[in-house]
C-alpha positions, 0 to 999 in steps of 0.5 A: 727839704725845700726850706733847707735849700732856700737860704743857700739858693738865695746866697748863690743867686746873690753872689752871682749877681754880685760878680756881674754888677759894676758897682759890686766890683767897685765895692769889692775893689775898695774892700780889697784895698782896705783889707790889703792895707789893713792886713799889711798893717796888722802884720806890721802890728803883730811884728811890733808886738812880737818884738816888744814881747821878746824884749820885755818878757811876759810880765812887762809885756802884760803891763804894756798890754794893760796900759795900751788897753786902758787908753783904748778903753777910755778913747772908745768910751769918751769918743763920739765916733763922729764918722757915723752921723757925718756919713748918715747925714752927709752921704747925699750932700753931693751937689755943689749947692749943698757944699755949705751944708757939708762944711757945716756938718764936717766942722760940727764933727771936727769940733766934736772930735776935738772936745772928745779928745780933750775930755778923754785925756782928762778922764785917762789922767784922772783914772790913772791917779785914782788907780794909783791911789786905790791899787797902790800902783808904783809911781813908775807905772802911774807915770807911764799910764799918764804918758801914754794917755797923751796920745788921746789928745791927737785922736781927731779921726772921726771927721777924717774917716767920714771924709775919706769914706764918703769920697771913696778914697779907700786906697788912700786910707788903706795905704796912707796909714802904713807909715806909722806902722813901719816906723813902729816896727823899726823903733821896736826892732831898735829897742829889742836890739838895745834891750830897752825897757818898758818906758822905751816901748811905751814911748814908741807905741804912743808916739807912732799912734799919735803919728798915725792920727795926724797922718789921717787928718792930713790926708782928709784935709788933702781930699777936701782941698781936691773937692774944692772945700776950703777954710773948713774951720771958718764954717758956721755951725749955728743951726746945725741941729735944725738943718740936720734934725736928730743928729745929736740923738743919732750921735749919742745912740751910735756912741753908746752902742759902740762904747758897750761893744768896745767895753767887751772887746777892750776891757776884757784884757784889763779884766783878765789881768785883774782876775789873774795876773799880768802874764796871763793878760799878756797871753790873752792880749796876744790872742786878741791881737791875732784875732783882730786881724780877722775883725778888720775884715768886718770893719773894712766891709762896714767902711765900704758898705755904709755910704752905699746902703745909706744912699740906697735906703734914702732913695727907696731902693729897698730891693737892692738894699736887701740884696746887697746885705745878703751878698755881703753876709754870704761872703763874710760867712765863707771868709769866717770859715776859711779864717778859722781853719787857717788859724787852727793849722798855722797858729803854733808855728806863727807864735813860735816864730813871732812872740817866742816859745814863752807865748805858745800857751796862747795858741788855743786862746787864738783858735777860740778867739777866731770862732768868736770873731766869726760870729761878730763878722757875720753881723757886720752888714746887718749892723750898717743896714740897721743904721742906714734905716735909722734903727740905731736904737735896735742896734743899741738894744742888741749890744746891751743884751750881748754886753750883759751876757759877755760880762756875766760869762766872763766874771763866772769863768775867768777866775775858774779857767783863766784867760780862756773864760774871756774867749768863751765869753766872746763867743756868747757875745757873738751869738747874741750879736749875730742872732739879735741883728738878724732877727731885728733886721728881718722884723724891720724889713717886714714892717717896712714892706707891710707899710709900703711895698717896694716897687723893686720887690713887686711884679712888673705890672704892679711895680709900674702902678706903684711907681706912678702913684696909682 
């Protein structure tokens, strides 16, 4: 019985200290800004999808969803997510004397973003041409896929993301990107009133997505100017791997881990469409869009938490590191339960008022999708903790196992029970994800504590001896 009360007691204690600490209140405020901005953005995104769905109907909307998903898959597979290595190696470069190193690191990230954008566009165009040849796509579909793929040339968001997160400009990030969401809703409303066809909505979604990326880049450059960092492109990147040893390995490992995760989260819509039909893919995509509102919680928590836990680990403050991760996981667990209950109660009227009665079949898909999202949410803090510890390979192994399980379950169930099979596969992935990260983080911390006791975790007299090197 004592063991059964241990975890809840620790969570309650952690949450009390969370409320009483100024740094934690700042984190909560930053998370609140990001969640507010992303919640508004998600609502606007749902409004744009609802207007598109009403105007196009299930079949054409399913085609739009598959084109959109195809481009996202290519972007996720090819991009390096350079914000992760930039934050990992740049979080402690706060002193003015280190500004040259920071400029080198940021330029390295920007060049990597640029190369990834060009490569992603080339891969997407080649993929579209191969798809047209292998599956006899109509010429109009091929042209639409290539047109939408042009948005990849503007996906230069890795370095800007790192700049804003390290600077703590979460309010600017949260509300600065709503411009393209508002523009998208307005243009989709115009298209709905004009009874526009699929090409119009493809142009709207591609154009506003490119606008969002350019806004993000502009805001990051503005933040750098305020910090006194100018002429970023004139910085030399010669010797960057010597100055930041292991950066290429970290970048490749982090990119491969995210690619595998995104293959399950993005490729699934294409898989449903291929194994069923575009209309089923449209219903599934509606469920995914609503579930993505919940996923934003985990994404924004990681955005705020990653620089902080990286600094704590680098400074050897392991006790604070562990408590912070436990606090965040407790909050995410509570938020997940609230989200599942809210969706179960509200989903039927929500679909009826937005996408319309033709999409009510997605209601059960959304509820099951939210259960899967809950499992993924509960691994958010543990993931950034492992990355801060330099355990990206452990994260990668967990992702590999989860991805294999996902595709095995999806390929088995989607042909049998349709889109619901994809959602059940996501639950299987989430269980592997949360369970694997929990086990790996616990083992890593035990190994670290055995190798080098943390003064913050020792009795006071012993801690003084350790801190003095006795």
